[in-house]
N, C-alpha and C positions, 0 to 999 in steps of 0.2 A: 504540666512545663518537662518531665522529666522526657514524658515521649518527645514531645517537641524538641529538645536539646538533642537527643539520641535520633532524631530525623534528620537534624541539620550536619549532626556527627559525622554519619554517613552517607550526607552527600556533602559534606568537604566545605557547607557557607559556613559555620558558626564561627571557625577561625578565622574569615576574613571579613569582615563586615561589611557592607553594601556600603560606599561612598555615596553622597550626596548625588554626584552624577554619576553613578554607575544604572545598570540596565543587565539586569541579572536573566539568564534564560539556562531554563530549563530543557536538556535533551534527551529523551528514550533515543536508543540504536546501538548499530556499531560505532567505533570508534574514528568513522569517516563524517557522523554528524556533527563529533564537537570538531573535528577540524576542519569541517567545511565555513561553520560559525567563526571558527581563532582566524581561520587563513583568508577567509575569502568576505563574509558578511562584516566581518567586525568591523575592520579595514575601513570598508566603504563607508560604513554609517559613522562611525567615529570620525573620518573627514568630513563628513555633511555634518553632523554635530559636535563641533567642538566645544573639548573641557568634560566630553559623557568616555564611557570607558564602558567596553561588554563585556561581559564576566559570562561567561557558558560552561555548565555542569554535565557531565555525562552520567547519568543514573542506569546504563548498563544496555544491551541489547534485548530484543523480544517482548514480550509480554508482559516480562517480569523488570523492564526499563519502566515501562508507562504505569504500571502497578506501584514503584517508588514515588512519582510525582503525585498521583491520586494520595496515597498516604503519606506523603507530604502536604497536601491540601487537609486533608482528615485532620491534620494533627494541629495545624496551626488555626483550622475553625474552632476546633472543643477547645483549644486557649483562650479563644473568644479575642484574637489578635486584632488589633484597630488596619494594622498594614503587615501584608506579609511580607517576605523576603523572595519571593518570584516575581517577574515581571511578565514573561513571554515561555510558554513551555511546547516542546513539540513531542507529543504523542497520539501514539496508536487509534485505529477509527475507532476498539471496541471497545475506550473507554472516553470519550468525548460525551457520548450517552449519560454513564454515572457522574459525571463531573457536574453537567450541564441539571440534570436529577436534582445534585444537594444542593444546586447555588453556587458552586463555586467562582464559576464564568462569567466573564463580563460579554455581554451582549455587543459586539464591537464592527463586527464587519461592515455593517453598512454606512459607518464613519470612514472607513477606506478609499482609495480611487480604484484597486484593483477589484473592488466586492462588484462589481459589473459585469467585470470579466470572466466571470468563475459563473459557469454552465452546468456543472455536472452536480447530479443528485446526491452526491455522496458529500456534496456540503452542505445539504439540505436534512438528508437523514441518513444516519449512521447505524448502521444494523438494527433496522427497526427503530430508533429512538430519534426526536427529530432535536436536530443540531443546529437547527438553518436559524443564521446572525451571530452562531457562537465561534466557529470554526472557520480556519481557511486555508486550503489545503496546502503543506507543503510542495507535495509531489503525488502521483499518481503510481504505485508499481503494479506492474500488469501483466499477467501470464499469456500465453498464446503457442501456439503450435510450431517447432520448427522442424524445417526436412531441406532435404538434400536436392536440390532441380533437376542435379543430373540421374537421379535418380526418378523425381518424380517433375513433371516437368506441367502437368497440371493437378496442380493438387486440391482435394478434396474441398467443397466451400461452405462444408455444414459437418455437423457432428452425425449427420444420416449419410452424408456422402463419404465420412470419415468408417463409418463402418461397411459399407462396401467393401472401399478400399483394403483394412484390412484385411478383411474374407480371402480376398483375392490375392496378400501378400504376408502371409503368414508370418509371425516373428519380426515383422520390421516395425512395428509403433511398438514404442516403449514407455513405459510410465512407471512412476518410484511406488503404485499403489498409494495408502496414503500416510507412507512411514519412510521418513528422511526428509522430509521437508515437504513444503506448501504447492510446487507445481501440479503434483500428483493429487492433492486435496481440490487443490483448483479443475484440473480433471473434471474430478469426479462430482463436484459440483454443478459443473456444469452437463454434465450428460444427464443430473436429475431434472436440471430445468428443462432441458431439450426433450427427456424421453417419460419424466415421471406425470402420472395421471391428474395431478391436483395443480394448484395453481403457482407458477414463480415468483408473482410479484408477492405472492403470501410470502413465501418462503425467505424474499427479500426485507419484508418488511413488516409483519407479522400479520397480524397476533398469531400466536403458537395456540394450534388446536391440535390435539392429539390424533382426532379423524384424520387428520394432512398426512401422517405420518404412514397410513395406511395404503397411499396412494403409488407406493414407490415399487410395488414388489413386480411390476411388469419390467420394469424399467433395468433394477438388480438385477432380475434374470438374466437381462439382455448382458448387461457388464461382467457376468459374471463368465459368460460364452463368449464375449468381448475380449477379457483377460484373458482366461485358457490360448487364445489365438495371439496374444501379446508377449513383450517381452519384457519382466521384471527389472528393474534397473535400480544401484542402491540408494537413490535419492536425488535433487536437485543438482548437482553436479555429478553425479553419476550419469542421468542423463545426457548432459551435453558430453560425457565422455567419452558415451557410446556413440553418440550420434557423432565424433569428431573421428573415430577409428572404424564409423561403418557400419557396426555391429549394428545398427537398426537407424532406418531410414529417415523418422518423425518422431516428436516428443513433444509434450509439453513440457515449456519452462519458464522461469522470469527474463522477460525481455531484458532488463538490463544487466542480469549474469550472463545471458546470450550474447549484448554486444560489448562486453567487455571481454569476455571470452575470445572473441574474434579481433577483437584492438590487442589483445595478448599476442595472438598467434597461435592460439588454442582450437578454435575450430577455423575448417574452411573457408575462405574469404566469400564464396560463391553460396553459403546458407543461406536460406531464408527463411520468413517467417509469418502465417496467417493467424486469422483470428476467427475461427469456426461459427454460424451460426446456430441455436439466437446467440451463442457469445460464452464468457468463460470470467468467471470473476478476477477483482482484483484488490488492493485496497490504497490506501493514503495514506500519509502522515499528516496530523494539523497540527497547527500553528492554534495555540489558545489563550487568553490573557485571563487572570486571574480575576474576579471582582475587585479584589483588595488589592491590586499590584498598587507599588506605592509610587509608581511613574507611569499611570496609565497610556495618558496622552504619548511620551517618550518609545512606549511599548507599541502603540497603534501604530507610530512611525517605522519602529521597525520592521513591522508586519509589512505594510505596508510596501516599504524598499524590498522585501524578501518578495513578495510576490507581485512584482512590477514585469512587465515584460522583458523589459532587460536582464535586469539579475535573474528569471528565471530561464530564460536564454543561453546567458554564458553558466548562471553555477549549475541548474538543472539539468538541463539537456544535454550541454557540449561536457561539462565536468564529469556525470555521473549515470548518462544514460537514460535516466528519468523521466517518464511521463511528466509533462508540467503541471503546477496546478489550476491553475488559470486553463480556457481555453486556448487552443493551440495555435489557432490565428492570429491571437495577438502576438505570438509569441513568433513566430513567421517572419517575421519584417527583422527582426533582430538576430536572425541566424541566415549564417551564409549557409549554398546550396547545397554542398556534402553532410551539411551536418543536419541540416533540415529532412536530406534523402534519408539520409543512416537512419533515422528513426521515424518517415512518416509515411515511406516509402511503399514498404511492403503492407503496412498497417495503417491506412489514413484516419486521419483524425475525421470522419466522417464513420470510419469503422470502429473508433474508440466510443465516439457518440454513441452509435444502436449497439454495439456488441461488450464493450466494455462493462460487465456486472459486478455489484457488491457480492460478499458473501453473504449467507443465510444468516439467519439472527440464528445467536448462541444457543436457544434448544433446539431449531432444527438442525442448525450444521451441528450439532450434536448427535442426536438422530441420526442423521445423515450416516458418520462414523460408524457407529454405534450399527448401524444396518450393513454397512460394506462390513462389517467385523464378523457378521452373522452369515451374511449372504452370497459375499464373494470371496472373502479370504479365506475362510474354512471348503 
């Protein structure tokens, strides 16, 4: 009981018990995730459901934020609470599998209309774990290669072509290795998908086999040679900054950061993106509903609203430059041409469907990072 009370106090729930008409939402991520619910989603939902009050609690950025939600569920499960004090949670992809495994989540997706609008495999498999039915993607964050078309009128279409371009243009490709941000990590994972001698699908979906980790030597030798010829940047923002100042002509970025920098005038407006074959990883944030939510039907209505085409268009695409959680073809009719073109002309919905990959499962992910340190960084 003490653990449960401590967890409540940390998340700011105990001091303000939920009233009968309250819907409590926990969200991992930056403050903008809390603001999104408070300023945009909650008012719409409360208007559509008179007498309901949406309370949102942020648990913090990164994996640590999702870890707090998992610990919250752990504590309430161990306390054998009949009803938990959370109705909806927004968690990072890697935490969905453990939550399903522990029996903490309701299988709800088939009960909401937007279920049929989800086509991404990431809604079924989360880093090797079967989460089909238990999660609904809020949005998908994707990496891609940014470039200056004034310097590169015909960008490479694949990792293979990128290697050839970088040889002819020394130090013009920049990435942050595996330090300072996941855009560089994503580039490295995509490199192993492209050039590793093993099965890329096994890396994404499992199972983990030690023998698979021995099939990357040639790929890492090539990456070491490539990196010697590249410029190492300080991190996600560092790559964008060097692109903006013309110190590099090309490099991996997070798509939402790229468009935010352009909107703020920190990148030249002519900068573009491409997604090289066979693809690069991105990751979704997922809506989940606890199996012991005190307001299951209301929680389902909330996620249905949040993943409806209109809200995905206005809230996810226009406000944040994120790719929608549902298939883009359902969102397009709700968007003006300028908003659609901004996000989907450089990288088309077909590109996303075929080349937006998941990160490897945790054990392969760690093994690739360790191999990078051994073979490339040293």
